[in-house]
A tleap script that builds the chain and sets N, CA, C and O, in Angstrom:
source leaprc.protein.ff14SB
mol = sequence {
  NMET ALA ILE LYS ILE THR CYS ILE LYS LYS
  ALA ASP ALA GLY HIE GLU ALA ALA HIE GLU
  ALA ILE GLY HIE LEU GLY TRP ILE ASP ASP
  ASP THR ARG LYS ILE GLY THR SER THR PRO
  ALA GLU ILE HIE ASN TRP ILE THR SER GLU
  ASN GLY VAL ALA TYR ILE GLN ASP TRP SER
  GLY ILE LYS SER TYR VAL VAL ALA ARG ILE
  SER SER SER GLY THR PRO LEU LEU LYS ALA
  ILE ASP ASP THR ARG GLU THR ASP ASP LEU
  LEU ASP LEU PRO GLU CYS GLU GLY PHE PHE
  ASP ARG VAL PRO SER CPRO
}
set mol.1.N position { 22.823 -15.997 66.634 }
set mol.1.CA position { 21.666 -15.079 66.751 }
set mol.1.C position { 22.669 -13.591 66.637 }
set mol.1.O position { 23.741 -13.597 67.243 }
set mol.2.N position { 22.354 -12.635 66.024 }
set mol.2.CA position { 22.583 -11.104 66.066 }
set mol.2.C position { 21.410 -10.289 66.378 }
set mol.2.O position { 20.269 -10.709 66.185 }
set mol.3.N position { 21.695 -9.007 66.908 }
set mol.3.CA position { 20.031 -8.287 67.200 }
set mol.3.C position { 21.237 -6.990 66.820 }
set mol.3.O position { 22.443 -7.211 66.717 }
set mol.4.N position { 20.592 -5.648 66.653 }
set mol.4.CA position { 20.613 -4.495 66.328 }
set mol.4.C position { 20.230 -3.897 67.130 }
set mol.4.O position { 19.107 -4.151 67.567 }
set mol.5.N position { 21.149 -2.638 67.774 }
set mol.5.CA position { 20.917 -1.646 68.546 }
set mol.5.C position { 20.108 -0.842 68.143 }
set mol.5.O position { 20.202 -0.738 66.919 }
set mol.6.N position { 19.460 -0.303 68.504 }
set mol.6.CA position { 18.234 0.611 67.652 }
set mol.6.C position { 18.542 2.178 68.507 }
set mol.6.O position { 18.920 3.215 67.962 }
set mol.7.N position { 18.280 1.995 69.854 }
set mol.7.CA position { 17.740 3.335 70.459 }
set mol.7.C position { 18.618 2.878 71.964 }
set mol.7.O position { 19.383 1.924 72.107 }
set mol.8.N position { 18.242 3.819 72.889 }
set mol.8.CA position { 18.876 3.767 73.967 }
set mol.8.C position { 18.109 4.379 75.185 }
set mol.8.O position { 17.631 5.480 74.912 }
set mol.9.N position { 17.912 4.022 76.235 }
set mol.9.CA position { 16.972 4.824 77.461 }
set mol.9.C position { 17.872 4.779 78.042 }
set mol.9.O position { 18.350 3.693 78.370 }
set mol.10.N position { 18.656 6.430 78.517 }
set mol.10.CA position { 19.547 6.581 79.290 }
set mol.10.C position { 19.138 6.739 80.746 }
set mol.10.O position { 18.073 7.180 81.179 }
set mol.11.N position { 20.491 6.166 81.600 }
set mol.11.CA position { 19.594 6.037 83.264 }
set mol.11.C position { 20.060 7.856 83.733 }
set mol.11.O position { 20.498 8.842 83.139 }
set mol.12.N position { 19.643 7.500 85.136 }
set mol.12.CA position { 19.329 8.869 85.916 }
set mol.12.C position { 20.895 8.963 85.883 }
set mol.12.O position { 21.715 8.052 85.769 }
set mol.13.N position { 21.193 11.110 86.089 }
set mol.13.CA position { 22.027 11.262 86.037 }
set mol.13.C position { 22.970 11.322 87.142 }
set mol.13.O position { 22.620 11.075 88.296 }
set mol.14.N position { 24.558 11.750 86.713 }
set mol.14.CA position { 25.101 11.511 87.685 }
set mol.14.C position { 26.216 10.418 88.116 }
set mol.14.O position { 26.693 10.176 89.225 }
set mol.15.N position { 26.509 9.735 86.601 }
set mol.15.CA position { 27.324 9.225 86.367 }
set mol.15.C position { 28.766 9.501 86.884 }
set mol.15.O position { 28.766 10.627 87.381 }
set mol.16.N position { 30.197 8.828 86.979 }
set mol.16.CA position { 31.107 9.130 86.281 }
set mol.16.C position { 31.796 8.542 85.127 }
set mol.16.O position { 32.988 8.334 85.354 }
set mol.17.N position { 31.303 8.139 83.695 }
set mol.17.CA position { 31.517 7.890 82.884 }
set mol.17.C position { 30.723 7.404 82.051 }
set mol.17.O position { 29.952 6.509 82.399 }
set mol.18.N position { 30.738 7.862 80.845 }
set mol.18.CA position { 29.638 8.138 80.102 }
set mol.18.C position { 29.176 6.904 79.515 }
set mol.18.O position { 28.207 7.208 78.819 }
set mol.19.N position { 29.386 5.664 79.450 }
set mol.19.CA position { 29.171 4.420 79.176 }
set mol.19.C position { 27.848 4.137 80.304 }
set mol.19.O position { 26.856 3.459 80.038 }
set mol.20.N position { 28.111 4.827 81.593 }
set mol.20.CA position { 27.156 4.211 82.536 }
set mol.20.C position { 26.223 5.494 82.146 }
set mol.20.O position { 25.910 6.006 83.220 }
set mol.21.N position { 25.828 5.997 81.413 }
set mol.21.CA position { 24.613 6.729 81.138 }
set mol.21.C position { 23.568 6.484 80.624 }
set mol.21.O position { 22.495 7.072 80.760 }
set mol.22.N position { 23.972 5.082 79.640 }
set mol.22.CA position { 22.968 4.367 79.359 }
set mol.22.C position { 22.853 3.155 80.479 }
set mol.22.O position { 23.730 2.616 81.154 }
set mol.23.N position { 20.901 2.859 80.383 }
set mol.23.CA position { 19.873 2.621 81.265 }
set mol.23.C position { 19.973 1.110 80.347 }
set mol.23.O position { 20.801 0.207 80.459 }
set mol.24.N position { 18.913 1.219 79.508 }
set mol.24.CA position { 18.822 -0.150 78.794 }
set mol.24.C position { 18.998 0.234 77.514 }
set mol.24.O position { 19.398 1.395 77.419 }
set mol.25.N position { 18.856 -0.267 76.621 }
set mol.25.CA position { 18.642 -0.261 75.147 }
set mol.25.C position { 17.677 -1.550 74.327 }
set mol.25.O position { 17.427 -2.730 74.575 }
set mol.26.N position { 17.396 -0.776 73.462 }
set mol.26.CA position { 16.073 -1.129 72.330 }
set mol.26.C position { 16.967 -1.974 71.175 }
set mol.26.O position { 17.878 -1.498 70.497 }
set mol.27.N position { 16.508 -3.221 71.140 }
set mol.27.CA position { 17.162 -3.828 69.664 }
set mol.27.C position { 16.434 -4.966 69.017 }
set mol.27.O position { 16.160 -5.811 69.869 }
set mol.28.N position { 16.120 -5.216 68.104 }
set mol.28.CA position { 15.437 -6.165 66.958 }
set mol.28.C position { 16.526 -7.145 67.078 }
set mol.28.O position { 17.701 -6.853 67.300 }
set mol.29.N position { 16.021 -8.400 66.905 }
set mol.29.CA position { 16.593 -10.113 66.166 }
set mol.29.C position { 16.960 -9.943 64.801 }
set mol.29.O position { 16.026 -9.674 64.046 }
set mol.30.N position { 17.912 -10.020 64.383 }
set mol.30.CA position { 18.008 -9.940 62.712 }
set mol.30.C position { 16.807 -11.248 62.274 }
set mol.30.O position { 15.789 -11.052 61.610 }
set mol.31.N position { 17.262 -12.596 62.854 }
set mol.31.CA position { 16.041 -13.310 62.427 }
set mol.31.C position { 15.222 -13.079 62.489 }
set mol.31.O position { 14.677 -12.539 61.526 }
set mol.32.N position { 14.394 -13.372 63.920 }
set mol.32.CA position { 13.000 -13.419 64.112 }
set mol.32.C position { 12.182 -12.326 63.956 }
set mol.32.O position { 10.970 -12.405 63.756 }
set mol.33.N position { 12.980 -11.038 64.067 }
set mol.33.CA position { 12.363 -9.778 63.908 }
set mol.33.C position { 11.790 -9.307 65.071 }
set mol.33.O position { 11.074 -8.309 65.155 }
set mol.34.N position { 12.207 -10.242 66.205 }
set mol.34.CA position { 11.489 -9.685 67.896 }
set mol.34.C position { 12.158 -8.578 67.851 }
set mol.34.O position { 13.098 -8.266 67.119 }
set mol.35.N position { 11.593 -7.959 68.725 }
set mol.35.CA position { 12.133 -6.671 69.703 }
set mol.35.C position { 12.114 -6.983 70.885 }
set mol.35.O position { 11.489 -7.933 71.356 }
set mol.36.N position { 13.037 -5.941 71.681 }
set mol.36.CA position { 13.178 -6.368 73.065 }
set mol.36.C position { 14.046 -5.242 73.967 }
set mol.36.O position { 14.503 -4.249 73.402 }
set mol.37.N position { 14.176 -5.389 74.927 }
set mol.37.CA position { 14.938 -4.399 75.574 }
set mol.37.C position { 16.040 -4.907 76.600 }
set mol.37.O position { 15.742 -5.960 77.165 }
set mol.38.N position { 17.209 -4.363 76.925 }
set mol.38.CA position { 18.095 -4.999 77.708 }
set mol.38.C position { 18.587 -4.060 78.854 }
set mol.38.O position { 18.122 -2.921 78.908 }
set mol.39.N position { 19.505 -4.480 79.775 }
set mol.39.CA position { 20.227 -3.728 80.400 }
set mol.39.C position { 21.994 -3.546 79.358 }
set mol.39.O position { 22.567 -4.075 78.406 }
set mol.40.N position { 22.131 -2.822 80.019 }
set mol.40.CA position { 23.804 -3.237 79.330 }
set mol.40.C position { 24.228 -4.062 80.048 }
set mol.40.O position { 24.224 -4.785 79.052 }
set mol.41.N position { 24.703 -4.860 81.018 }
set mol.41.CA position { 25.244 -6.107 82.002 }
set mol.41.C position { 24.551 -7.233 80.902 }
set mol.41.O position { 25.299 -8.060 80.380 }
set mol.42.N position { 22.808 -7.223 80.516 }
set mol.42.CA position { 22.904 -8.290 80.283 }
set mol.42.C position { 23.523 -8.796 78.880 }
set mol.42.O position { 23.918 -9.919 78.569 }
set mol.43.N position { 23.471 -7.467 78.054 }
set mol.43.CA position { 23.889 -7.460 76.686 }
set mol.43.C position { 25.168 -8.240 77.065 }
set mol.43.O position { 25.382 -9.393 76.690 }
set mol.44.N position { 26.205 -7.332 78.033 }
set mol.44.CA position { 27.162 -7.542 78.155 }
set mol.44.C position { 27.523 -9.394 78.666 }
set mol.44.O position { 28.386 -10.014 78.045 }
set mol.45.N position { 27.067 -9.785 79.342 }
set mol.45.CA position { 26.636 -11.140 79.783 }
set mol.45.C position { 26.522 -11.928 78.688 }
set mol.45.O position { 27.340 -12.841 78.571 }
set mol.46.N position { 25.080 -11.668 77.250 }
set mol.46.CA position { 25.035 -12.599 76.712 }
set mol.46.C position { 25.930 -12.522 75.351 }
set mol.46.O position { 25.976 -13.311 74.407 }
set mol.47.N position { 26.734 -11.110 75.611 }
set mol.47.CA position { 28.161 -11.136 74.310 }
set mol.47.C position { 29.328 -12.335 74.886 }
set mol.47.O position { 30.009 -13.125 74.232 }
set mol.48.N position { 29.249 -12.119 76.324 }
set mol.48.CA position { 30.219 -12.720 76.526 }
set mol.48.C position { 29.899 -14.621 76.928 }
set mol.48.O position { 30.470 -15.595 76.439 }
set mol.49.N position { 29.149 -14.592 77.635 }
set mol.49.CA position { 28.399 -16.146 78.016 }
set mol.49.C position { 27.926 -16.990 76.886 }
set mol.49.O position { 28.384 -18.132 76.903 }
set mol.50.N position { 27.044 -16.674 75.817 }
set mol.50.CA position { 26.920 -17.211 74.774 }
set mol.50.C position { 26.440 -16.260 73.466 }
set mol.50.O position { 25.385 -15.871 72.964 }
set mol.51.N position { 28.138 -16.115 73.200 }
set mol.51.CA position { 28.618 -15.945 71.706 }
set mol.51.C position { 28.007 -15.007 71.003 }
set mol.51.O position { 28.484 -14.838 69.881 }
set mol.52.N position { 26.779 -14.100 71.398 }
set mol.52.CA position { 25.627 -13.347 71.205 }
set mol.52.C position { 26.455 -12.385 70.124 }
set mol.52.O position { 27.660 -12.162 70.244 }
set mol.53.N position { 25.662 -11.870 69.092 }
set mol.53.CA position { 26.454 -10.484 68.434 }
set mol.53.C position { 25.940 -9.487 68.263 }
set mol.53.O position { 24.802 -9.542 67.796 }
set mol.54.N position { 26.398 -8.448 68.489 }
set mol.54.CA position { 25.243 -6.951 68.433 }
set mol.54.C position { 25.874 -5.832 68.030 }
set mol.54.O position { 26.987 -5.756 68.551 }
set mol.55.N position { 25.517 -4.578 67.033 }
set mol.55.CA position { 25.853 -3.928 66.391 }
set mol.55.C position { 25.217 -2.918 66.373 }
set mol.55.O position { 24.171 -2.851 67.019 }
set mol.56.N position { 25.601 -2.035 65.753 }
set mol.56.CA position { 24.732 -0.559 65.283 }
set mol.56.C position { 24.814 -0.169 63.718 }
set mol.56.O position { 25.717 -0.633 63.021 }
set mol.57.N position { 24.184 0.393 63.380 }
set mol.57.CA position { 24.073 0.279 61.867 }
set mol.57.C position { 23.708 1.835 61.321 }
set mol.57.O position { 22.533 2.185 61.432 }
set mol.58.N position { 24.804 2.900 60.659 }
set mol.58.CA position { 24.448 4.290 60.258 }
set mol.58.C position { 23.380 4.054 59.216 }
set mol.58.O position { 22.880 3.068 58.674 }
set mol.59.N position { 23.215 5.565 59.151 }
set mol.59.CA position { 22.207 5.826 57.865 }
set mol.59.C position { 22.382 5.176 56.548 }
set mol.59.O position { 21.558 5.168 55.633 }
set mol.60.N position { 23.808 4.515 56.565 }
set mol.60.CA position { 24.113 4.514 55.313 }
set mol.60.C position { 24.438 3.058 55.104 }
set mol.60.O position { 25.156 2.710 54.166 }
set mol.61.N position { 23.910 2.177 55.984 }
set mol.61.CA position { 23.823 0.871 55.890 }
set mol.61.C position { 25.381 0.014 56.689 }
set mol.61.O position { 25.415 -1.203 56.876 }
set mol.62.N position { 26.543 0.968 57.058 }
set mol.62.CA position { 27.770 0.675 57.640 }
set mol.62.C position { 27.600 0.140 59.390 }
set mol.62.O position { 27.201 0.880 60.290 }
set mol.63.N position { 27.868 -0.804 59.500 }
set mol.63.CA position { 27.494 -1.957 61.024 }
set mol.63.C position { 29.078 -1.689 61.838 }
set mol.63.O position { 30.229 -1.840 61.426 }
set mol.64.N position { 28.626 -1.310 62.926 }
set mol.64.CA position { 29.935 -0.937 63.794 }
set mol.64.C position { 29.306 -2.431 64.932 }
set mol.64.O position { 28.132 -2.650 65.233 }
set mol.65.N position { 30.199 -3.019 65.239 }
set mol.65.CA position { 29.838 -4.566 65.892 }
set mol.65.C position { 30.545 -3.762 67.535 }
set mol.65.O position { 31.568 -3.113 67.751 }
set mol.66.N position { 29.029 -4.368 68.708 }
set mol.66.CA position { 29.188 -4.474 69.952 }
set mol.66.C position { 30.010 -4.893 70.596 }
set mol.66.O position { 29.811 -6.099 70.450 }
set mol.67.N position { 31.079 -4.779 71.428 }
set mol.67.CA position { 32.425 -5.238 72.274 }
set mol.67.C position { 31.906 -5.192 74.054 }
set mol.67.O position { 31.504 -4.259 74.749 }
set mol.68.N position { 32.078 -6.277 74.275 }
set mol.68.CA position { 32.109 -6.262 75.836 }
set mol.68.C position { 33.597 -5.818 76.264 }
set mol.68.O position { 34.633 -6.128 75.675 }
set mol.69.N position { 33.491 -5.147 77.240 }
set mol.69.CA position { 34.657 -5.012 78.123 }
set mol.69.C position { 34.425 -4.591 79.486 }
set mol.69.O position { 33.301 -4.490 79.977 }
set mol.70.N position { 35.576 -4.331 80.127 }
set mol.70.CA position { 35.506 -4.269 81.753 }
set mol.70.C position { 36.034 -2.933 81.831 }
set mol.70.O position { 37.064 -2.722 81.190 }
set mol.71.N position { 35.592 -2.105 82.411 }
set mol.71.CA position { 36.292 -0.532 82.671 }
set mol.71.C position { 37.547 -0.677 83.674 }
set mol.71.O position { 37.624 -1.849 84.042 }
set mol.72.N position { 38.204 -0.149 84.040 }
set mol.72.CA position { 39.325 -0.363 85.056 }
set mol.72.C position { 38.678 0.053 86.056 }
set mol.72.O position { 39.543 0.243 86.911 }
set mol.73.N position { 37.434 0.381 86.592 }
set mol.73.CA position { 36.856 0.027 87.852 }
set mol.73.C position { 36.784 -1.188 88.176 }
set mol.73.O position { 36.977 -1.521 89.346 }
set mol.74.N position { 36.449 -2.230 87.058 }
set mol.74.CA position { 35.873 -3.469 87.302 }
set mol.74.C position { 34.606 -3.866 86.982 }
set mol.74.O position { 34.162 -5.014 87.028 }
set mol.75.N position { 33.667 -2.193 86.437 }
set mol.75.CA position { 32.390 -2.811 85.768 }
set mol.75.C position { 31.960 -2.983 84.305 }
set mol.75.O position { 32.006 -2.113 83.435 }
set mol.76.N position { 31.618 -4.000 84.202 }
set mol.76.CA position { 31.368 -4.324 82.667 }
set mol.76.C position { 30.632 -3.343 81.352 }
set mol.76.O position { 29.448 -3.040 81.500 }
set mol.77.N position { 31.016 -3.096 80.692 }
set mol.77.CA position { 30.875 -1.720 79.393 }
set mol.77.C position { 30.176 -2.128 78.137 }
set mol.77.O position { 29.925 -3.330 78.224 }
set mol.78.N position { 29.919 -1.823 77.443 }
set mol.78.CA position { 29.582 -2.252 75.619 }
set mol.78.C position { 30.512 -1.040 75.170 }
set mol.78.O position { 30.757 -0.073 75.891 }
set mol.79.N position { 30.975 -1.220 73.926 }
set mol.79.CA position { 31.947 -0.345 72.924 }
set mol.79.C position { 31.634 -0.643 71.844 }
set mol.79.O position { 31.484 -1.840 71.600 }
set mol.80.N position { 31.413 0.395 70.759 }
set mol.80.CA position { 31.276 -0.259 69.673 }
set mol.80.C position { 32.738 0.261 68.795 }
set mol.80.O position { 33.422 1.243 69.083 }
set mol.81.N position { 33.022 -0.919 67.409 }
set mol.81.CA position { 34.042 -1.051 66.956 }
set mol.81.C position { 33.515 -0.268 65.696 }
set mol.81.O position { 32.387 -0.364 65.212 }
set mol.82.N position { 34.613 0.574 65.234 }
set mol.82.CA position { 34.347 1.335 63.936 }
set mol.82.C position { 36.174 1.370 63.297 }
set mol.82.O position { 37.238 1.754 63.782 }
set mol.83.N position { 35.812 0.827 62.160 }
set mol.83.CA position { 37.477 0.431 61.599 }
set mol.83.C position { 38.220 0.186 62.305 }
set mol.83.O position { 39.389 0.552 62.182 }
set mol.84.N position { 37.770 -0.535 63.306 }
set mol.84.CA position { 38.737 -1.345 64.284 }
set mol.84.C position { 39.594 -0.628 65.421 }
set mol.84.O position { 40.738 -0.981 65.704 }
set mol.85.N position { 38.791 0.605 66.153 }
set mol.85.CA position { 38.900 1.366 67.123 }
set mol.85.C position { 37.613 1.580 67.676 }
set mol.85.O position { 36.654 1.982 67.017 }
set mol.86.N position { 37.586 1.248 69.174 }
set mol.86.CA position { 36.543 1.612 69.906 }
set mol.86.C position { 36.106 2.803 70.191 }
set mol.86.O position { 36.994 3.650 70.099 }
set mol.87.N position { 34.882 3.283 70.563 }
set mol.87.CA position { 34.338 3.929 69.983 }
set mol.87.C position { 32.770 4.430 71.240 }
set mol.87.O position { 32.591 3.416 71.915 }
set mol.88.N position { 31.765 5.502 71.673 }
set mol.88.CA position { 31.004 5.693 72.229 }
set mol.88.C position { 29.933 5.536 71.144 }
set mol.88.O position { 28.793 5.595 71.604 }
set mol.89.N position { 30.019 5.334 69.701 }
set mol.89.CA position { 28.554 5.703 69.349 }
set mol.89.C position { 27.434 5.116 70.006 }
set mol.89.O position { 26.378 5.683 69.727 }
set mol.90.N position { 27.335 4.122 70.821 }
set mol.90.CA position { 26.325 3.676 70.977 }
set mol.90.C position { 25.015 5.004 72.050 }
set mol.90.O position { 23.825 5.105 72.351 }
set mol.91.N position { 26.526 5.830 72.250 }
set mol.91.CA position { 25.595 7.106 73.325 }
set mol.91.C position { 25.456 7.951 72.068 }
set mol.91.O position { 25.283 9.035 72.626 }
set mol.92.N position { 25.407 8.232 70.750 }
set mol.92.CA position { 25.050 8.619 69.989 }
set mol.92.C position { 23.454 7.878 69.070 }
set mol.92.O position { 22.916 8.422 68.106 }
set mol.93.N position { 23.074 6.776 69.613 }
set mol.93.CA position { 21.595 6.644 68.971 }
set mol.93.C position { 20.609 7.287 69.958 }
set mol.93.O position { 20.802 7.810 71.056 }
set mol.94.N position { 19.235 7.043 69.070 }
set mol.94.CA position { 18.534 7.810 69.406 }
set mol.94.C position { 18.038 7.536 70.741 }
set mol.94.O position { 18.703 6.684 71.331 }
set mol.95.N position { 16.888 8.100 71.493 }
set mol.95.CA position { 16.175 7.624 72.483 }
set mol.95.C position { 14.780 7.266 72.548 }
set mol.95.O position { 13.831 8.011 72.303 }
set mol.96.N position { 14.732 5.752 72.991 }
set mol.96.CA position { 13.741 5.083 72.615 }
set mol.96.C position { 12.549 5.609 73.233 }
set mol.96.O position { 11.962 5.216 74.242 }
set mol.97.N position { 12.220 6.848 72.224 }
set mol.97.CA position { 10.941 7.389 72.897 }
set mol.97.C position { 9.753 7.070 72.401 }
set mol.97.O position { 9.283 7.595 71.391 }
set mol.98.N position { 9.027 5.932 73.279 }
set mol.98.CA position { 7.932 5.015 73.225 }
set mol.98.C position { 8.351 3.760 73.419 }
set mol.98.O position { 7.507 2.932 73.761 }
set mol.99.N position { 9.610 3.390 73.260 }
set mol.99.CA position { 9.462 1.952 72.908 }
set mol.99.C position { 9.161 0.740 73.708 }
set mol.99.O position { 8.601 -0.348 73.570 }
set mol.100.N position { 10.213 1.892 75.210 }
set mol.100.CA position { 9.910 0.703 76.118 }
set mol.100.C position { 8.280 1.047 76.770 }
set mol.100.O position { 8.328 0.957 77.997 }
set mol.101.N position { 7.023 1.373 76.324 }
set mol.101.CA position { 5.820 1.502 76.583 }
set mol.101.C position { 5.156 0.065 75.867 }
set mol.101.O position { 4.232 -0.609 76.322 }
set mol.102.N position { 6.004 -0.190 74.495 }
set mol.102.CA position { 5.217 -1.387 73.889 }
set mol.102.C position { 6.201 -2.472 74.361 }
set mol.102.O position { 5.487 -3.464 74.501 }
set mol.103.N position { 7.334 -2.773 74.646 }
set mol.103.CA position { 7.708 -3.823 74.853 }
set mol.103.C position { 8.312 -3.957 76.276 }
set mol.103.O position { 8.622 -2.934 76.886 }
set mol.104.N position { 8.524 -5.435 76.935 }
set mol.104.CA position { 8.317 -5.840 78.026 }
set mol.104.C position { 10.012 -5.935 78.326 }
set mol.104.O position { 10.758 -5.738 77.367 }
set mol.105.N position { 10.548 -6.210 79.546 }
set mol.105.CA position { 11.453 -5.983 79.951 }
set mol.105.C position { 11.856 -7.711 79.861 }
set mol.105.O position { 11.026 -8.491 80.327 }
set mol.106.N position { 13.112 -8.256 79.267 }
set mol.106.CA position { 13.306 -9.694 79.706 }
set mol.106.C position { 12.691 -10.238 81.601 }
set mol.106.O position { 12.835 -11.398 81.988 }
savepdb mol mol.pdb
quit
């Protein structure tokens, strides 16, 4: 199963690292077209434990795959891979305006 991450909801301010600013991610399942929301930790666990595949896609259709990493402080985090380099492109996704009003969290 693969999911396309479409938007983010930022967490409260005051985080030491940029990746910690993401509180939830909105996504759509490629196969079933189901939409959902998950925390970065939930997606990290899904990728590492269940061989899940997540990606983001730019306006031209180019995909960047999301990988699960552990920060130097031991915090699970997600990074996008763009041309074999890790990026913070997840932070560039739009805010999920109204998305979380329509979709229950798992």
